[in-house]
N, C-alpha and C positions, 0 to 999 in steps of 0.2 A: 541506571535509568530511574527517573523519578515517577513516571506515569504508567509504565508498562512492565509486564513480566514477559520473559521469553516464551512462556507457554501460550501466550495470546497469539503468537506467530506460528505455532505448530501447524504443519500440514495435517489434515484430519486422519490420514492413514499412517502417520509416523510420529508417535510421541517423542517429545524432546527435540523435534526438528527445528523449533524456533531458534535453537542454538546455532543454526546455519545462517542466520540473518547477518548481514554485513554490519559491523559495529558503527561505521560512519553514517550509514543510513539510519540506524536506530537512534544515534545521537541527534541527528537533524530532526527526526520525527518527534523525539522527546522535546526538543527545543520548540518546535512548531506547536506542540500540545500546550506548552507553557505560555507561548504567545497568544494562543487562541483563548485560553481560559475556560474552555468547555471540554468535556470528555471526548476522546477519540475511541470509538468502538471498532476494533479490527475484525473484519470479516474474512480476510485472506492475507496471509503473510507468506512464509516459505511454502513452496509447493514441491512435492516430489514429481518426477516425470510421470509416474503412474496416475497420480491425482490430476495433474494437468491434462493428460490424455482423456481421463474420465470426464472432466469438465467440457472439453471440446466435443466429445462424443454425445454429451447430454445437451449440446447446443448453446452452451455459455460462450461469451465472447473472449475466451482464453486464447492467447497466442501460442503457436507452437514454439516460439523462442521467447517465451514470457520472462520478464525480469524477476518474477516470483521464483523461478527455478534457481536463480542465483542468489536469492536472499536480498535482493535489491529493491523490493517493491512491497507495498501493502495497499489494501483496500480498506477505506474507512467508511463505516455506515453513516448515511446521511440522507434524509428525505425531505427536509424543509429548506426554503430559500435562505432564511436568516443564518442557520447553521452552516449551510453550504458556503455562503459569503465569508463567514468567520474562518472556516477551515481553509478555504482557498487563499485568503489573505495571509494567514499565518504560514502556510506552506511556502508561498512565494517570498514572504518576508525573510525566512531562514535560508533561502537559496535554492529551493527545488525548482526545476525548470521543465519537468515532464509530468503532466497532470492530465488524467482522464476523468470526465464527468459523466456519470450514469444517473438514472432516476433515483437509485437507492444507495449509491456509494460514490466515493471519490477515490480514484486510483492515483497513487504517487510512486514514482520510482527515481532511482539515482543511477541509472544505467548509462554510463558515459559512452558505451558502444552504439548507442542509438541517437538519432537527431535530438538536439537540445532546443530549448525555448519552444516547446510545443504544448498546447492544450487541445484536447480532442473530446468529442462526445461519443457515447455508445448508443 
C-alpha cells in the first residue's frame, strides 16, 4: 500500500487487527486515495465483535452484521462538501458500489454478500 499502514485499520480493542483487512479491499482503497489526491483519514477499519457490540450499545449506527467485522469496510473522515465530492468520485471510479454518507465520515465496503450499487445516508 502506498497511502496506508495496516495499523490505521486496527480495532481499538485489538492491536494489529488491521492485518485482518481484506487485501482486495485495501488495494482498491489505496487506488481510490491515489485518484482522489487528498488524504483519507480512517476512523474505523476492522472491528472485533466486542467493539462492534460496544458501538451499538453506545448508540452508533453500527450494524450487527457489519462489513467491518470481515475486514471489508472502512470509514473515512470527511466534513466538508468539496472533500466529500472528491472522495465519493474516487471511490466510484475504482469500482466501489457500496457507500454510506454521514455528516462526518464516508463508509465504503466491498461486501459482495450485500446488495450492490447502493449509496445511503446516516
